[in-house]
C-alpha positions, 0 to 999 in steps of 0.5 A, spaced: 500 500 500 502 506 498 499 512 502 500 520 501 499 523 508 498 531 508 499 534 515 503 529 517 505 533 523 498 535 526 495 531 531 492 526 526 497 526 521 502 524 527 498 518 529 498 516 521 505 516 520 506 512 527 501 507 525 503 506 518 511 506 518 513 499 516 506 497 514 506 501 507 510 505 503 509 512 505 510 519 503 508 524 509 508 531 508 507 537 511 506 544 508 514 545 508 515 539 503 508 540 500 504 546 499 497 543 498 494 550 496 499 550 490 495 545 484 501 544 480 506 542 486 500 537 488 499 534 481 507 533 480 507 530 487 502 525 486 504 523 479 511 522 481 509 518 488 503 514 485 499 513 491 493 508 492 490 512 497 491 520 499 489 521 506 488 529 507 490 531 515 492 538 513 487 543 515 487 550 518 484 549 524 484 556 528 477 557 529 477 564 531 483 566 527 479 563 521 474 569 522 480 574 520 484 569 515 478 568 510 483 567 504 488 563 508 482 558 511 479 557 504 486 556 501 487 550 506 480 548 507 477 548 500 483 549 495 488 544 497 483 538 498 480 540 491 487 539 488 489 533 492 482 530 490 483 532 482 490 529 483 487 522 486 482 522 481 487 523 475 491 517 477 485 512 480 487 513 487 482 514 493 482 520 497 480 520 505 479 527 507 478 529 515 472 534 516 469 537 522 462 537 526 463 545 525 459 544 518 453 543 522 449 549 526 449 545 532 442 547 534 439 540 533 436 536 538 439 529 538 445 526 534 447 529 527 447 524 521 451 524 515 445 526 511 442 532 516 442 539 513 449 542 513 449 550 516 456 552 518 456 558 522 463 561 521 469 561 516 472 555 519 466 551 518 464 554 511 471 553 509 471 546 511 464 544 508 467 547 501 472 543 502 468 537 502 464 539 496 470 540 492 473 533 494 466 530 492 466 533 486 473 532 484 474 525 485 469 519 485 473 515 490 472 519 496 471 518 504 470 524 508 470 523 515 467 528 520 470 528 527 470 533 533 473 535 539 480 532 537 485 530 542 492 526 543 499 526 546 502 530 540 500 537 538 495 542 542 488 540 544 483 541 550 487 535 555 493 539 554 490 546 555 487 543 562 493 540 565 497 546 563 492 551 566 492 547 572 499 548 574 497 556 575 490 556 577 486 553 583 480 554 579 477 554 572 471 556 569 469 551 563 463 551 558 458 546 560 452 548 555 456 545 549 456 537 548 460 533 543 464 526 543 471 527 545 475 523 539 482 521 540 487 522 534 490 515 535 483 512 534 481 517 528 488 515 524 486 507 526 479 508 522 483 511 516 488 506 516 482 501 516 478 504 511 485 505 507 486 497 507 479 496 505 480 500 499 487 497 497 484 490 498 479 491 493 473 490 498 466 493 496 467 500 499 461 505 499 464 511 498 461 518 501 461 521 508 462 518 515 461 521 522 467 518 527 467 521 534 468 519 541 463 516 546 460 517 551 458 524 549 459 530 554 460 537 555 466 540 556 465 541 563 464 534 564 470 532 559 475 536 564 472 533 570 474 526 567 481 529 565 482 531 572 480 525 576 485 521 571 490 526 573 489 525 580 488 518 580 495 517 576 498 521 581 500 527 576 497 532 581 495 531 589 488 535 588 484 538 582 483 545 581 476 547 582 471 547 576 466 551 575 461 550 569 460 556 565 455 558 559 457 559 552 455 567 553 460 567 559 466 566 555 465 569 548 469 568 542 470 571 535 467 564 532 461 561 534 461 554 537 456 549 536 452 547 542 451 540 539 457 537 536 454 530 537 455 525 531 451 519 530 457 514 528 453 508 526 454 508 519 461 507 520 460 501 524 456 498 519 460 500 513 467 498 516 466 495 523 469 501 526 467 503 533 466 510 536 472 512 539 473 510 547 476 517 549 476 515 556 481 509 555 485 514 551 486 517 558 488 511 562 495 514 561 495 521 562 502 523 563 504 524 555 499 529 555 503 533 560 509 534 555 
């Protein structure tokens, strides 16, 4: 299996490289090695390497900065995926593209299905949805994986932020009225590897959009409680900071966050036997998140 991974230094990209090293012929690149917003460079790189699968883990994920960096957001989140998908289609490769819960308004009661109406509320979500549409249009062999609340031992994320802030503060105010499924980056990578293997083996794959995130669903406040419970249990700290549940309106941000990011993951379970991310088990060894 020949796999091109973009965004190889990001949370998911890093895990993809770890999991595929020695098991596939890899071309792992970040923006320094391949600027995905340069169509010519993308076409040349794909034509030369001839991957079976392209996994696009590159994205402009700075949600608040995106409100000001509109051109950059669309260049990375829409144009880059489009060029990768066109290049994949040209050589008959498949493209696996990571998307986000931010394509939804977040106002639905219950879980979001892949078929639910999209209604992004900010530049980040709009640019990611435009990327989805571009990939679908450019390459018939596509799998779009929408995920949410990503965390891992590598890169910046909520778990690391909580542990860092607790060093200097006795109490923390955490948003308690936004709900979703924390998703371990290693599990996202594992899901993408599983799908890639199915494609390369020639198994019957239903291309399209899939949801993959963690269970159980919690609020950010509840997520923080579990993080600190584990940190205390694993002797990383003597006592946890006092946690106070606050509302979204108490913590205004430039970009609107979805109140409901709960994704229904039954389609990916049925199609690929991939279970929802067990985010609690990913915190069983919490020390690596302190680095």
